[in-house]
N, C-alpha and C positions, 0 to 999 in steps of 0.2 A: 504494500500500500504506500501511497505517496506521503511525503512529509506533511503536505497540506491537509491530508485526511485526518490528522490528529487535531481536533478542534481545541485542544489545550495549548497549542502553540501560540506564539505572540501574535497579537492583532494590532490594528491601528489604535493609538491612544485616543481616548475620549469617546469611542464608539461603545454603544451598549451591546453586551454579549448575551445572547439569548439561546439557551439550549432547549430544543423541542423534544418532548417525551410523548410520543404518540402511542395509541393502542385502542383496543375496544373498550377497556375498563368495564368489563362485563362479568363480575363487578370489579370495582377498584379494590385492591388489597395492599397489604403492607409492603410487598416487594416493589410496588409502584412508588409508594411514598419513600421507601428506603433508597430507591434509585434516584429520586429527585433530591433527597437529602445529601446523597453522596456527590452528585454533580455540583450542588450548591456549595458544599464544603471543601471538596477536593479538586475541583476543576476551576479554571479561570473564567467564570461566568457571573453575570449580574442577576440573571433571572432564569428560572425553568418554566417553560410553558407546556402545560399538560393539555394534550389535544385528543379528546375522544373522537374516534372515526365516525363518519356519518353512516357508512355501510361497511360490512366486513369485506376485506379484500378477496376472500374466497367464498363469499356468499353465505356464511353462517348466520343463523338467526340471532339477533341481538335484542336486548331490552330496548324499548324506545329511546331515541337519542336524548330527549329532555330528561328522562329518568337517570340515564348514565351520566349526563352532564351534572345534574344536581348531586349525585352520589360522589362524583369526582371532586366537586367543590368542597363537599364535607371532608373528604379524605385529605385534601390539600390544605385545609384551614390552618392546621398547626404550623405549617412550614412558611417561614418568612422568606420571601423571594420566589415562591411558587404561585403561578397564576394559571387559571383554567380558561381555555379558549373554546368558543363555540364555532370557530371558523369553518369546520368541515360541514356544518349544517347549511352553510350559505353557498357552498361550491357545488357545481353541477356534477352529477354522477355519470360515469365512474370517475372517482378522484384518486389521485396517487400522491404519495408523500412529496415527490419533487414538485407537484403542482401546488400543494399546500405551502411549501417553503417559498416558492416563487411568489405566491400571493402575499404571504407575510412580509416578504422583502419589499414588495410594492407598497404595502400598508405602512411599514415602518422603515423608511429608507435610512434612518439613523442607526439601525441595529444590524449586527452581524449574527446570522442564525446558524446553528449547528444542530446535529441530530444525536440523540441518545439511542444506542442500540445494544443488543446483546451479542456476544461473540458467535452465537448460533446463526445470526442473520448473515454473517459473512459467508456462510456456506450456502446461502440461498440467494446471493446477490444477482445471479443470472435471471431470477424471477422478477426482479425489481425494475420498474421503468426508470431509465436514465440513471443507472447507478453511477456511471462515470461523472455525471453532473453533480450528484450528491457528494461524491468524493472530492471533486475538484473545487466546487463553489461553496460548499457548506462545511464538510468535515464531520468527524464523529467523536463521541465520547463512548467508549466501549466498555461494557461490563462483562465479566467472565460468566460463562455458563458451563455447568458440569458436563464433561465429555467432549467439549469443543476446544480446539487449539486457540490460544490467545495470540493475536498478532504482535510482532516485534515493534518496538518504538512507541508503545502506549503505556509504558510503566508496568507495574505489577498488576496481575489480574485480581480484581475484587469481585467475589461471587456473592450474590444475594441468595436468600433462601428460595428454594424451588417450591412455589405455591401454584397449585393447579386451579385455574378458574373453573374448569369443568367440574372438579370435585366440589368446589365451593357451591356452585349452582345446584349440584345434586343434594348436598347437605341442606341447603336452604329450602329446596322443594320438599324435602322430607321433614322439615321442621327441626333439623338438628343444629340449632344455633350454637350450642356449646362447642360443637366440632369446628365452628368457624372462628371462635374467639382466639385471639392471638395472631390470626392470619388476616384479620380485617380490622379497620378502625371501628371502635365501639360506636362512634357517631353514625358511621355508614351502616353498621349492623342494626342499630336501633331504628334507623329510617326504613330499612328493608322490612324489618319486623312490623313496624307500625303501619306501613303501607301495603303489606302482604306482597311485596315484589318477588319475582322469581317463583310465583305460585306457592309462596310460603303458607302453610295451613294456619288458619286463624287461631285455633286452640293452642298449638305449640308456640306460636308467635306471642300471644298474650301471656302465656305462662313464663316464657323467657323474659319478656319485658318486665314482668313483675319481679322476677329474680334479679334482673339487672338494675332494678331501681329506676327504670325509665317511666 
């Protein structure tokens, strides 16, 4: 990978440095917030922009965008320097990461945008639209993922906990809220229970809310 691909390298003084953390956030969990916290504390950025996707890139069914946006805002609330964007709801489908970054650049010409990715994404780059543009014009902050080689020139690999959104959704649909604790923000989990999102059964949701003191 090129030197420019490391978004932690020096940039023009005085410009705002924004790292974009995209995803389905279906639901948002602590690996997302830990990734944002790592970028804010260990990389040379001023802001992390969390961007829930409008539609899943591979056509998977998602919770409605407005719900995922609200949950992501709850998850990001404790993080100073983290901002949640609804930009992908305003862009025509199909939309790709490079399109989002180009749109953000037009919206905020004073900012330099970069992208937060896991090392696993490097092994799928042939599936991404305009990967060469992402590498050349934006650059990356790369987090380690178990079982995937970490690229040279990006410092030491930092691996976050492996949390499965699929497993979380299954637990929520079964009313197993205790199984989600520690893997999700309590504020997010309380909102899901209160609104019966992810088909959470009412009886189990109410019982958990009482135990959680909500």
